[in-house]
Structure formats: structure tokens, C-alpha cells
C-alpha angles and dihedrals in degrees: 000000000000097000111112113221112247108211090185093062105123136171126237092282096047096261122144124219108239109136128059126190113203118198106204095185140008092215125100137184094215131061104211114190094230094050114021109017098148127094096227135033141188107240129206110262109259093229088063095053111107120235120234094262090053092048090048090053090054094046088051088055090051090051088056090061094051106278111144102164129060128186121194114220144155149130086311107331095200088066089073113087121239096018091152089061090056092048088053092053091050096048090056091059115110113246098018110121101171137038112180136173136217114201143153087240098235094117097041095093090070099029110037095088097047090046092052090047088052092055105264107170101205143328134229116208121204107225117160099173144013094211116097097213093047090048090055092047093049097044103023088231129098096226110119092114091053091048093051090045089053091052090052091048090052091051091049090051090054095246114155110237142208126182125216119206119185104209118215126180113247093009111068107340090111089069101064096107092039092053093046090052091050092049089053092050094054095040095247128134112238122216119197111209125202112233104264130209094224127147109297096027092111092157095054116137126175090226091066094056116109106201129221090250092052091049092051092047093053094045094048090050090056102034109023132239119010124203120208124219124215112273116249137179093290117098093239125070110215127230134183130214102232094211099052104018090234112155125215137164137222123208104205101179093140102053103016108027120201096207093129091066101031109134100170139103132188132229119196124215090257094052106262119144120218119185094194134037089226095044119128098202130050134191117247111231096161093073095054092041095052091043086063102258109164127238095259092056091045091051090052090052090052092048092051091050092050093042093061094041115126098159118156096158099153093046091049089051091051091052094056115116090216116028123196138146113323095233136013124239091255093052089050092051091050094047116022089182086080089066121103091222090056100050097034130240 
């Protein structure tokens, strides 16, 4: 592509675009209470889903604007066939230094090795509990053994791992120390995530949020002094247990938003660009792509969208006098793009 990346391209708040999250599917094989608690959903029409070559063309255009990191999300990305082929296409793109994956781990037993061979940089596995009965209650699927087996397969394949744990008061907040110990045993970095009121979290209640400060207090009581690292562009702030040197992260989007340093955008499986996880409107890139627009023109579209960006979604949510779920069930049925599982986490 002839477009020259412009590292100085900033949004209205001085933030560069460096990270892209690509949702390859809106489908998922779990029904986690904090993300997909309903019985039925409105899915994206299959004819609108971009094939891997189309997605690669859009990612190439994003790379031309300065993006150098891609994370594959969903839904559950391992549900989409041939994901390793897509990874191989992405790793061949000039300027892209990282291709990562966020997954529930259930499909990793079969796919870890092909993904590593294709060039996958690392994987983050969502794991909110180590207790089988609690896993079933949280996800409405009896699949903890398959998730843990997937983690072991990823380790055997040499894939660097992180774990994500959404912490909810009265649900799994008594497992903080246990989860941190498990992460240390398998050589993975654990990231605790505050329960977020994103689209699809129709059961969200502020009373169930366990804040970063609360998490740190509980861990220090059990494990001693904790040292904080300087916050960067990544969503998680890192900490270290002074006694053991074990590192972990906390994503505190709900009580301590990091909007000021957010450098990421999201691309849905049907080609819609969102510049904020809480954003209501997205930019259609599928239409211009399928109409034959070249990569240079697509890159200019992306640059314009980012250049006018002034999103501070999490900060605006925090400032609300009364805070409830982001969208009602009726709104979500009318516009599935509001769903977390559609735009990726």
C-alpha cells in the first residue's frame, strides 16, 4: 500500500491509534453472566460477515495509520474456522509487530499448535473461577475441564499466556488469592477486571463491583506488600508482590477509567469501526471495501474517524449520578452492535 503511516496522527485528546481489536465473530459457546446473560440474541447476518481476506485488507489499512498491534476477539474467536490461516495473513503484514488472541480457552486444545505455527504472539484466556460448580453457574456450561485443558495445550505449544478474571462481589471475589496462585504456577500473568457496565451486561449493578483498591487491599492482607508500576497505554496497570516478585494487573475501567491514555479501536466482524467500547455509533467500512475502495482511501477514512475522536466513555459513565446497564434488552435486540460480544472486549 502506498499510504505512509503518520505516527503523529492524534485524536482530539491527543491520543494515537496503535492497537486494533478485531472481532472475527459475534457467536460464543458460553453464556457468561457479565457478558451474555440472556437466553436469546440477535446475531449479525452471515452475509455481512467479512471473510479473512476482507478483514486482512482492513487491518492493512489500519496499519497504514499507525496500528502495530492486533488482538483477535469475539464472541469466541476460536469458533470461526481456519483462524490460524487468518493469523498467518496478519503476521505477514508490514508494520504489525503483535497478533494476540483473547479466548475462553475451550478450543485451544485443538488449535493452540496451529496458531503458534501461524505466528500468534500470545493468548489471553478468560477464566473467572477454578471451581467447576461455580464455572457452570457463571457460564451456564459445564466446561471448566476443557478450558483448563486448553490452557495446558497452549503452554505445551509454547504460547505465552495471560489470564483474565472478571471479579464480582458475592460471586467469585473469594478466589483472588487462589487465582493468583494458579497463575503463578502455570507461568501466566493474571489480570483482575472490574465488572464493567458495557453493552450486554444487562444484570450489571454497582454493588457487585469489586474496585481496584479493594482487590489490592485483599491481596496485600494475604500476600504482603504490593508494588505498583507506572501506568502505560495498556488497559491494565501492573503490580508486583514484593515477597515473590509475581506480577499481575488490574483493569479498573469502572472505578478508575484510563480514557486519557486509550490508544485502541475496535473492528466488528461485519466491518464496523468503533473508537470506544461504550460508543453508540460505529463507522461502516464494509460498504466502501466491498464497493472497491482501495487501501489508501480506506486508510484516509480511518484517519479521519480517529482524528475527530473525543471519546471518554468510561469517564462519562463514572460521572453519572445514577448508573445502570448501558443498554436495555430491547435496545440490544434492535442493534446488536451495542453488544460486548459483537464489538469485542
